N, C-alpha and C positions, 0 to 999 in steps of 0.2 A: 694380432689382437686375439683375446680369448673368444672361443666360440660360445654361442648362446644355445643351450640345449633345453628343450621343453622338459624332458624327463629329469634333468638335473634340478631345474628351478621349481618344478612342481612335484618332486618326488614324494614329499609328505602326503600330498592330496591323493596321489595315485596309490600309495600304500594303504591309505585309509579306505579307498575304494575296494581294494582287494580284501581288506578285513571285513568289509560289508558284503562280500561274496560277489561283487561285480566282476565279470570276466574281462577286465581291462588288459589289452595286449601290452606287454612290457618291452621296452626298447632293447633290441639285441637278443631277445629270447623268442624262439619260435613256438614254445609250448609252455603250459602252466605246470608248476609242481603238482604232483599227484594229490597232495593234501588239499590244495586249493580247488582242484577239480572235484574231489569228493565233497568239499564244503559247498561248492556251487550247486552241485546236484542235490544235496540235502536241502539247501535253501529253496530250490525250485519245488521239490516235493512238499516242503513245509508250507510254502505259499499256496500251493494247490489245496492242501489240507485246510488252510484257513479260509480259502475262497469257498470251499464246499460247506464248511461248518457255518460260515457267516450267511451263506445263502439259505441254509436250513433254518437258522434262527430268524431270518427276515420273514420266512414263510409261516413261522409258528408263533410269532409275537403279535399282540394286538395293539399296543400303544404306538401311535403314529410317530411321536418324537423319537422313540427308541428305534423304530424301523428306519427312520431317516438317518439316525446316527450310525446304525449298522450298515446302511447303504453307502454311507461315506467311507466306512472302514472297508467295505467290499471293494469299492473303487480304488482305495488306497492299495490293497493287496494286489488287485489286478494290474495297477500301474507299476508296482514293483516287479511283478512277474514279466510284464512286457518290457520293462527296462533291462532286465537280465537277458531276455531273448534278443532285444535290440543289439546289445553288445556282442552276443554270440554270433548273430547274423552279420553285423556290420563291423566286426572287429578288424577285418582286413582294410576296409575303407577308412576306419578311424586311424589305424596305424599309418596308412598311406598319407592321410591328412597331416598328422603330426610330423612325419618325415618331410613333407612338403614345407611345413612351417620352419623346420630346422634348416633345410636347404636354402630357403629364401633368406633367413636371417644370416646365414653364412655368406651368401652372395652380397647382402647389404654391407656386411662388415669388411668385405674386400673390394667393394665397388670403387672406392676412391672418389666418391662424389662430394665428400665433406659431410659433416654432421653425424659421423659414425659414433662419436662419443655420446652425442645426444641420444641416439637410438639405443645404445648400450645402457646408459644410465636410466632411461625411461623404462626399458624392458626389465631391468633389475628392480626398479622402484615399484613397478606394478606387481611383480612376482612376490616381493617381500610384503607388500600391502595385502595381497590376497592370501599369503601364508598366515598372516596374523588374523585376517578375517575368517579363514578356514578353521582356526582353533576355536573361535567364538561360535561358529556355526556347528562345529562338531559337538561341542558341549550342549548347545541348544537342541540339536537334532536328536541326541540321545537322552538327555535329562528330562526334557519336557514330556515326551510320550511315556517314558518310564515312570516318572513321578505321577503322571496322570493316572496310570494303572495302580501304582502302589498307594496312592492317597486314600482310595476307598477302604481297603482293609485297615489302614492306619486310623482313619476316623472311626470306623466301626469298633476298633480295639479300644479307643478312648471312651466310647459309649458302652463298652461291655458287650458288644455284639460281634466279636471277632469270628471270622469265617462265615458270616451271615450272607455275604454276597461279594461279587467281584466287580471291577470297574466296567468290564464288558460282560453283558448278560451271557449265561451259558449258551454255547453255540452248537452243541451236538449232544445226542443222547448220552454218550459216555461221560461228558463233563457234568451233565445234570445229575447223574447217579453218584458221582464220587467227589463233587466239588466241595462238600463239607467235611470230607475225611482229613484229619490232621496229616500234614506232610504232602498229601496230594493237592490240597488247597494251595499250599505255597508254591508248588510246581506250576499249577495253572496260572497263578498270579505272575510268576516270573516269565512264563512263556508268553503271556499276554503283553508284558512289557517289551520283550524281545520282538514280538510280532509287529509292534508299532515303531520301535527304535531302529531296527535294521533297515526297513524300507525308507525311513526318514533319513538315515545315514547315506543310503544309496542315492537318494534324491539330492542331498546336499553336495555330494562329491561331483555328480554330473553337472550341477549348477556352477560349481567352481571351475570346472573344465570349460564350460561354455563362456563364463565370464572372462577367463584367462585368454581364450582365443579372440573374443571381441576386443579386449584391451590390446592384444598384440597387433591386431589389424589397425586399431586406432593409432598406435604408435608408428606403424609402418606408413600410414597416410600422412601423419605429421612429419615424419622424416622426409618423405617425398616432397612435401610442401616446402620445407626448409632448404633441402638440397637444391631444389629447382631455382631458388633465388640466386645461388652461386652460379648455376648454369646460365641463367638469364644474363648475369653480368659478363660472363665469358663470351657469350654469343654477341653481346652488344659491343664489348671492347675489341674483340678479335674479328668482328664482322663475319661471324659464322665460319670460322676456320674448321678444318677437319678434326682437330683435337677437341674443339668445343662440341662439334656434332657427335663425336665419339661418346663423350660424356652424356649427351642428350639421349643417344640410343640406348646406353646402359640404363639411364633413368626410365626410359619407356619400357624396357624389359622388366624392371622391378615393378613398375606401375601395372603392367598387364598381369604379372604373376600375382600381385596383391589383389587385384580385382577377381582373378580366377580363384584365388584362395578364399576370398570372401563368399563367393557364390558356392564353393564347395562346402563351406561351413554351414551355410543356410540349407543346402540340399540334404546334407547328412543329418542335421539336427531337426529338420522339419517335423518328423513324427513326435519328437520329444516336446517341441513347442506346443503342438496341439494337445498333447497329453497333459502338460503342465497347466495350460489354460483351463481345461476341463477339470483337472484335479483340484485346482485352487478354488474354483466356483463351488464344486460339490462338497469338498472336505470342509472348507471354511463355513459355508452356509449350513451344512448339516451339523457340524460341531457347535456352531453358535446357537442353533435351535435347541440342541440338547442341553447346553449349559444354561440357557435362559429360561427354558420351559419344562425341562424334565425334573420331577421331584426328587429323583434319585441322585442328582449331582450335588457335589459339596463345594465349599469355598476353595479348597486346594485344587480340585479338578478345574474349576473356573479359572484359577490363577495360572496353572500350567498349560491348560488348553488355550487360554487367551494368549499366553506368551508364545506358544507354538504358532498360532495363527498370525500373530504380528511378525514373527520371524519369516514365516512363509510369504506373507505379502511383501515384506521388506526385501527378501531375496529376489522375488520376481521383479520388484521395482528396480533393483540394481541391474538385472539382466536387461530390462527395457532401457535403462539409462545408458548402459554400455553399448547396446545395439544402436541407439540414437547417436551417440558420440562417434561411433565408427562410421555410420552413414554420413554424418555431417562432415567428418574429417575427409572422407572420400570426395564429397561434393565440393569442399573448400579448395581442393586442388585446382578446380577450374579457374579460380581467381589468379593463381600463380601462373598457370599456363597462358592465360590471356595477357599477362604482363610480359611475356616473351617478346623480343623485338622482331616479331614475324614480318612486320611491314618493311624491315630493312633487308630481308633475305630474298633469295630468288623464289620464283613462283613455285617451283617443284617442292621446295622445302616449306613454303607457306602452306601448301595443301596438306603436308604431313602434320604440321602443327594444328591446323584446323580439324583434322581427323581426330587427333588426340584430345582436342578441346571438346569435340562432340561426345567422345566417349566419357570424358571426365564429368560432363554436365548431366550425364544420365544418373538419376537417383537410384540408389541401391537400398531398398527396404528389406528388413529382415522379416519376410513374410513366409510362413509355412505354406508350401504348395501355392504360392502367389496369391494367397487369400488375405485380404485386409482384415478379416475377422480374427485371424491368428497372426497378428503382427506384433513384434516386440518393439514398442515405442511408448513414450510417456503418455501420449494421447490414447493409445490403445489400452494402457494400464488403467487410465481413468474409466474407460468404458467397462473394463473387467470388474472394477470395483463396483460400478453401478449394477452390473449383471449379478454380482455376488449378493448385493443387498436385495435385489429383486427376487433372487432365488430364495433368500431367507424369508422375505415377506410372503412369498408364495407358499412356502412350507407352513408358515404360521397360519395363513388363511385356510389351508387344507385341514390343519390340526383343529382349528376353531370350528370348522364345519363338521368335522367328525365328532367333536365333543357335543355339538348341538344336536346331532342326530342320535348320539349314544350317550346321554347324560349319566 
């Protein structure tokens, strides 16, 4: 049977990650091409530059809604920088995890438990579906932030005020002095669009990788559930012969490896889960405040900014749904294990099945650092939505009080 390789089925997504300067380890290659190394280093220095400039602007602007908007941008740049550092530091662990996924899928395809065709078809179906979704996300991740920045000079041009201002307020003394100079103004606008588009692209690639791993885990658990039905029949018909038990032991090995892989995914991506939760709250609430209350925003900014917020919330919802489905599929294995004819077998083997049943009934939640506050689940997603609305209302309250004190 053909092997299922993560790097083959998700090659397009991983290439997009490299285009966005993410240092993603490539299968079979120990090092990056020099041009990608230079690109990554340049991106790190650029993000540091944007962080310094945005901090300067926050300290020197008076309008609260603009400061909140820039604070959202600051958190966005910091998150992108931390994401790059994460893959630099955790590259070996990430590569080991992907190699573990490939080894496990190879073992499944040669296990002889039955339902290998189901596993292969589901694996391919999920990969093809995510490939299509990734194209939509790639367009949204780049176009929405870029058009958000380009819309301001476009609207000003229609009003006869071209080069009057940029989408993001001037963020450093150098930009303040030269932002109205022809040619330089266009460069500033383009670099602002890139400053938002590239981090957005990095975020989307990482989300697709996480989605793919959660879906592979769900497929593994569904395969284990279906194959256990065949094993149960063999144990019942053959009264627990050595051949039937041999299959059961192979099944146990796959089950243990799948649980271990699930835990490894949670441990590796825990920092990113925390970061994405905080990023969603701050960026969505801050951008929403700017679009609804800032006099400088226009209809196109509202359109593209709102579109990006919807895509961000939808992407996080898909991650929560995929994590929920993987956890549920793992827990559903307990039903199939309970149906094994353990009451017909000898006491020693009964105890083995009871042990596996106890392990299978243990709930596996996708919690960052075992904290329910940073859990990927539909219920937690609803709480996140409430927290985002609360943050937005809190920002509005502060802005209202500031306007009352400084009419």
